[in-house]
LOBA-156017 format. One record per residue: x negated, y negated, z negated of N, C-alpha, C in turn; residue in one letter; residue number from 0. Coordinates in nm, 3 decimals, decimal comma, always signed. Each point is the difference from the previous one (the first is absolute). Layout:
X; Y; Z; X; Y; Z; X; Y; Z; a; NUM
...
//
This chain:
-7,733; -2,691; -0,921; -0,070; +0,115; -0,035; +0,083; +0,108; -0,071; m; 0
+0,102; -0,055; -0,057; +0,077; +0,089; -0,088; +0,087; +0,090; +0,086; i; 1
+0,061; -0,051; +0,101; +0,094; +0,074; +0,087; -0,075; +0,116; +0,068; c; 2
-0,109; -0,037; +0,075; -0,066; +0,102; +0,074; -0,075; +0,103; -0,095; l; 3
-0,042; -0,041; -0,107; -0,056; +0,096; -0,112; +0,112; +0,092; -0,044; t; 4
+0,113; -0,038; -0,030; +0,113; +0,081; -0,041; +0,038; +0,095; +0,119; r; 5
-0,001; -0,052; +0,120; +0,024; +0,068; +0,119; -0,083; +0,124; +0,018; f; 6
-0,141; -0,025; -0,007; -0,086; +0,103; +0,024; -0,001; +0,094; -0,117; w; 7
+0,025; -0,038; -0,131; +0,005; +0,091; -0,101; +0,116; +0,082; +0,003; i; 8
+0,117; -0,059; +0,049; +0,125; +0,088; +0,019; -0,020; +0,105; +0,113; l; 9
-0,071; -0,054; +0,103; -0,022; +0,093; +0,117; -0,087; +0,124; -0,046; v; 10
-0,095; -0,026; -0,069; -0,088; +0,099; -0,052; +0,069; +0,105; -0,088; a; 11
+0,081; -0,050; -0,093; +0,084; +0,070; -0,088; +0,103; +0,081; +0,082; l; 12
+0,057; -0,057; +0,102; +0,091; +0,063; +0,079; -0,066; +0,126; +0,077; f; 13
-0,115; -0,027; +0,054; -0,073; +0,107; +0,072; -0,035; +0,108; -0,090; i; 14
-0,042; -0,028; -0,126; -0,033; +0,114; -0,098; +0,118; +0,078; -0,026; i; 15
+0,122; -0,078; -0,020; +0,122; +0,075; -0,035; +0,033; +0,081; +0,125; a; 16
-0,006; -0,056; +0,116; +0,036; +0,081; +0,111; -0,084; +0,126; +0,019; y; 17
-0,131; -0,016; -0,024; -0,082; +0,127; +0,007; +0,041; +0,091; -0,107; l; 18
+0,032; -0,040; -0,120; +0,033; +0,084; -0,102; +0,142; +0,074; +0,028; i; 19
+0,082; -0,075; +0,064; +0,138; +0,046; +0,031; -0,004; +0,117; +0,108; s; 20
-0,105; +0,019; +0,068; +0,006; +0,123; +0,082; -0,007; +0,129; -0,071; k; 21
-0,029; -0,015; -0,132; -0,012; +0,133; -0,084; +0,119; +0,000; -0,096; h; 22
+0,060; -0,101; -0,019; +0,116; -0,009; -0,103; +0,127; -0,027; +0,080; v; 23
+0,088; +0,093; +0,009; +0,128; -0,010; +0,076; +0,087; -0,110; -0,052; i; 24
+0,015; -0,011; -0,133; +0,095; -0,100; -0,042; -0,053; -0,157; +0,028; l; 25
-0,137; +0,000; -0,005; -0,067; -0,129; +0,039; +0,015; -0,031; +0,131; m; 26
-0,001; +0,096; +0,096; +0,016; -0,014; +0,136; +0,135; -0,070; +0,038; k; 27
+0,104; +0,060; -0,069; +0,129; -0,049; +0,028; +0,018; -0,139; -0,036; k; 28
-0,071; -0,040; -0,109; +0,011; -0,133; -0,055; -0,068; -0,094; +0,099; a; 29
-0,126; +0,045; +0,057; -0,069; -0,078; +0,085; +0,070; -0,024; +0,135; i; 30
+0,063; +0,111; +0,043; +0,083; -0,011; +0,127; +0,123; -0,098; -0,028; d; 31
+0,049; +0,001; -0,112; +0,122; -0,084; -0,026; -0,031; -0,144; -0,013; e; 32
-0,107; -0,029; -0,080; -0,028; -0,129; -0,031; -0,119; -0,063; +0,073; y; 33
-0,057; +0,058; +0,097; -0,119; -0,050; +0,075; +0,041; -0,129; +0,071; a; 34
+0,103; +0,002; +0,077; +0,037; -0,105; +0,078; +0,027; -0,134; -0,086; m; 35
+0,088; +0,011; -0,097; +0,019; -0,133; -0,082; -0,140; -0,043; -0,050; p; 36
-0,092; +0,092; -0,031; -0,129; -0,037; -0,063; -0,083; -0,071; +0,117; f; 37
+0,015; +0,045; +0,119; -0,059; -0,061; +0,112; +0,051; -0,138; +0,024; m; 38
+0,120; -0,014; -0,015; +0,064; -0,135; +0,018; -0,055; -0,092; -0,111; m; 39
-0,018; +0,055; -0,115; -0,056; -0,086; -0,105; -0,139; -0,040; +0,028; f; 40
-0,081; +0,093; +0,047; -0,139; -0,025; +0,041; -0,001; -0,104; +0,116; l; 41
+0,096; +0,018; +0,091; +0,001; -0,102; +0,110; +0,032; -0,147; -0,052; f; 42
+0,087; +0,007; -0,104; +0,017; -0,149; -0,059; -0,115; -0,049; -0,066; s; 43
-0,069; +0,085; -0,070; -0,131; -0,053; -0,055; -0,092; -0,042; +0,098; l; 44
-0,019; +0,081; +0,111; -0,084; -0,055; +0,118; +0,038; -0,124; +0,056; a; 45
+0,128; -0,016; +0,014; +0,042; -0,135; +0,065; -0,012; -0,111; -0,095; i; 46
+0,026; +0,028; -0,123; -0,036; -0,115; -0,104; -0,153; -0,031; -0,001; i; 47
-0,075; +0,095; +0,017; -0,158; -0,026; +0,003; -0,030; -0,076; +0,122; a; 48
+0,066; +0,025; +0,116; -0,038; -0,067; +0,120; +0,064; -0,138; -0,018; v; 49
+0,114; -0,034; -0,047; +0,066; -0,124; -0,009; -0,084; -0,090; -0,111; v; 50
-0,041; +0,055; -0,107; -0,066; -0,073; -0,096; -0,151; -0,012; +0,016; t; 51
-0,044; +0,055; +0,112; -0,154; -0,006; +0,023; -0,079; +0,065; -0,109; n; 52
+0,035; +0,120; -0,028; -0,047; +0,065; -0,131; -0,106; +0,112; +0,049; d; 53
-0,126; -0,039; +0,008; -0,099; +0,092; +0,033; -0,049; +0,096; -0,117; p; 54
-0,060; +0,105; +0,034; -0,053; +0,096; -0,104; -0,143; -0,002; +0,007; l; 55
-0,068; -0,040; -0,112; -0,148; +0,012; -0,007; -0,031; +0,093; -0,112; t; 56
-0,072; +0,110; +0,020; -0,028; +0,095; -0,109; -0,146; +0,022; +0,010; s; 57
-0,062; -0,004; -0,128; -0,138; +0,026; -0,021; -0,102; -0,076; +0,099; l; 58
+0,045; -0,119; +0,027; -0,081; -0,085; +0,087; -0,002; +0,030; +0,139; g; 59
+0,087; +0,086; +0,039; +0,026; +0,045; +0,136; +0,113; -0,083; +0,058; i; 60
-0,032; -0,090; +0,109; +0,098; -0,084; +0,047; +0,041; +0,058; +0,139; d; 61
+0,132; +0,044; +0,008; +0,038; +0,048; +0,127; +0,082; -0,105; +0,058; i; 62
-0,012; -0,017; +0,144; +0,072; -0,116; +0,055; +0,159; +0,011; -0,017; p; 63
+0,071; -0,115; -0,021; +0,133; +0,000; -0,026; +0,084; +0,080; +0,112; l; 64
-0,033; -0,022; +0,116; +0,072; +0,069; +0,114; -0,011; +0,153; -0,013; q; 65
-0,108; +0,040; -0,035; -0,027; +0,140; -0,004; +0,083; +0,073; -0,120; m; 66
-0,001; -0,077; -0,113; +0,075; +0,040; -0,109; +0,169; +0,005; +0,027; q; 67
+0,032; -0,098; +0,073; +0,137; -0,005; +0,029; +0,044; +0,101; +0,114; w; 68
-0,086; +0,014; +0,093; +0,018; +0,101; +0,107; +0,002; +0,141; -0,068; i; 69
-0,103; +0,023; -0,083; +0,000; +0,126; -0,063; +0,125; +0,035; -0,084; g; 70
+0,047; -0,108; -0,077; +0,119; +0,028; -0,086; +0,120; +0,023; +0,075; s; 71
+0,010; -0,086; +0,113; +0,122; +0,020; +0,088; -0,002; +0,138; +0,072; l; 72
-0,122; +0,043; +0,050; -0,002; +0,135; +0,059; +0,026; +0,107; -0,096; f; 73
-0,047; -0,012; -0,117; +0,028; +0,093; -0,105; +0,156; +0,012; -0,033; t; 74
+0,068; -0,107; +0,008; +0,152; -0,005; -0,027; +0,067; +0,061; +0,129; v; 75
-0,046; -0,042; +0,116; +0,059; +0,067; +0,119; -0,026; +0,145; +0,009; l; 76
-0,126; +0,049; -0,039; -0,017; +0,143; +0,004; +0,095; +0,080; -0,098; f; 77
+0,012; -0,057; -0,113; +0,089; +0,046; -0,105; +0,139; +0,003; +0,048; g; 78
+0,049; -0,106; +0,066; +0,131; +0,004; +0,047; +0,025; +0,107; +0,097; s; 79
-0,099; +0,014; +0,083; +0,008; +0,097; +0,117; -0,002; +0,139; -0,075; w; 80
-0,084; +0,029; -0,097; -0,016; +0,126; -0,057; +0,128; +0,049; -0,081; q; 81
+0,058; -0,102; -0,071; +0,110; +0,041; -0,081; +0,144; -0,040; +0,045; f; 82
+0,010; -0,075; +0,109; +0,130; -0,033; +0,041; +0,018; +0,037; +0,160; y; 83
-0,083; -0,040; +0,084; +0,015; +0,006; +0,137; -0,020; +0,159; +0,047; l; 84
-0,098; +0,053; -0,051; -0,037; +0,145; +0,033; +0,110; +0,092; -0,033; r; 85
+0,046; -0,013; -0,138; +0,103; +0,094; -0,046; +0,137; -0,033; +0,077; p; 86
+0,012; -0,119; +0,044; +0,130; -0,034; +0,080; +0,001; +0,067; +0,136; m; 87
-0,127; +0,002; +0,053; -0,019; +0,048; +0,136; +0,020; +0,164; -0,018; k; 88
-0,053; +0,053; -0,098; +0,017; +0,150; -0,019; +0,152; +0,030; -0,016; e; 89
+0,067; -0,087; -0,069; +0,153; +0,016; -0,026; +0,063; -0,009; +0,132; q; 90
-0,038; -0,100; +0,089; +0,068; -0,017; +0,128; -0,019; +0,122; +0,085; v; 91
-0,117; +0,054; +0,000; -0,035; +0,110; +0,083; +0,082; +0,124; -0,041; n; 92
+0,018; +0,019; -0,139; +0,065; +0,100; -0,062; +0,159; -0,011; +0,047; r; 93
+0,044; -0,120; -0,019; +0,141; -0,013; +0,044; +0,019; +0,008; +0,153; m; 94
-0,093; -0,030; +0,075; +0,003; +0,018; +0,139; +0,007; +0,151; +0,037; d; 95
-0,076; +0,080; -0,061; -0,001; +0,142; +0,024; +0,143; +0,057; -0,048; r; 96
+0,048; -0,039; -0,114; +0,132; +0,042; -0,047; +0,103; -0,035; +0,106; e; 97
-0,004; -0,128; +0,051; +0,107; -0,038; +0,090; -0,011; +0,068; +0,134; l; 98
-0,125; +0,042; +0,043; -0,015; +0,077; +0,118; +0,063; +0,146; -0,030; g; 99
-0,030; +0,051; -0,121; +0,073; +0,134; -0,025; +0,152; -0,017; +0,007; e; 100
+0,047; -0,095; -0,073; +0,144; -0,030; +0,000; +0,060; -0,025; +0,145; l; 101
-0,076; -0,067; +0,089; +0,051; -0,024; +0,133; +0,005; +0,134; +0,068; k; 102
-0,089; +0,088; -0,017; -0,003; +0,132; +0,077; +0,114; +0,073; -0,064; s; 103
+0,038; +0,001; -0,120; +0,103; +0,074; -0,053; +0,137; -0,043; +0,051; k; 104
+0,004; -0,148; +0,012; +0,124; -0,042; +0,051; +0,012; +0,030; +0,145; v; 105
-0,107; -0,001; +0,077; +0,008; +0,048; +0,143; +0,048; +0,145; +0,004; d; 106
-0,042; +0,083; -0,081; +0,051; +0,151; +0,005; +0,142; -0,005; -0,040; t; 107
+0,051; -0,076; -0,098; +0,134; -0,002; -0,033; +0,081; -0,050; +0,129; i; 108
-0,038; -0,100; +0,061; +0,070; -0,058; +0,127; +0,009; +0,114; +0,093; i; 109
-0,102; +0,072; +0,025; -0,002; +0,106; +0,102; +0,099; +0,111; -0,049; v; 110
+0,000; +0,031; -0,121; +0,096; +0,107; -0,054; +0,135; -0,050; +0,020; d; 111
+0,030; -0,121; -0,026; +0,136; -0,066; +0,009; +0,043; +0,009; +0,155; l; 112
-0,084; -0,027; +0,084; +0,035; +0,001; +0,141; +0,032; +0,149; +0,033; q; 113
-0,079; +0,085; -0,038; +0,026; +0,148; +0,031; +0,146; +0,033; -0,057; m; 114
+0,025; -0,040; -0,123; +0,140; +0,036; -0,059; +0,099; -0,069; +0,091; v; 115
-0,027; -0,124; +0,040; +0,106; -0,075; +0,078; +0,020; +0,080; +0,129; k; 116
-0,108; +0,042; +0,067; +0,013; +0,072; +0,117; +0,074; +0,124; -0,008; e; 117
-0,019; +0,070; -0,101; +0,064; +0,128; -0,025; +0,153; -0,023; -0,030; r; 118
+0,028; -0,105; -0,078; +0,137; -0,042; -0,026; +0,077; -0,039; +0,135; l; 119
-0,082; -0,060; +0,075; +0,064; -0,044; +0,139; +0,022; +0,120; +0,085; m; 120
-0,081; +0,102; -0,005; +0,022; +0,135; +0,066; +0,125; +0,066; -0,045; q; 121
+0,019; +0,001; -0,138; +0,116; +0,069; -0,048; +0,144; -0,055; +0,040; l; 122
-0,004; -0,135; +0,026; +0,119; -0,063; +0,029; +0,035; -0,003; +0,147; t; 123
//
């Protein structure tokens, strides 16, 4: 009960901090920088809860163990996608555009060098 309780409390606090960070620039930078290590920590809590058979019962509401574990693992997977995989994809797309621009510039340089070579060959 302790691991999943801590997990969901930390998830709730993180969601609140994430929503507040949309309005505070300094906090947004910190969230972007430390979100993935935090998600890894949450993943370890979820794994410990699964291994130790640690269910969460709150206010007499008993949620099946499998639903708790699936919910916690999906939460961690979504956080990993949101804060690691999606920014990496955006960075790869940006680098692909930059490499495309660089390739077109190199192609124009090659064409220009061929023109210079042809002119030099005509002079000799």
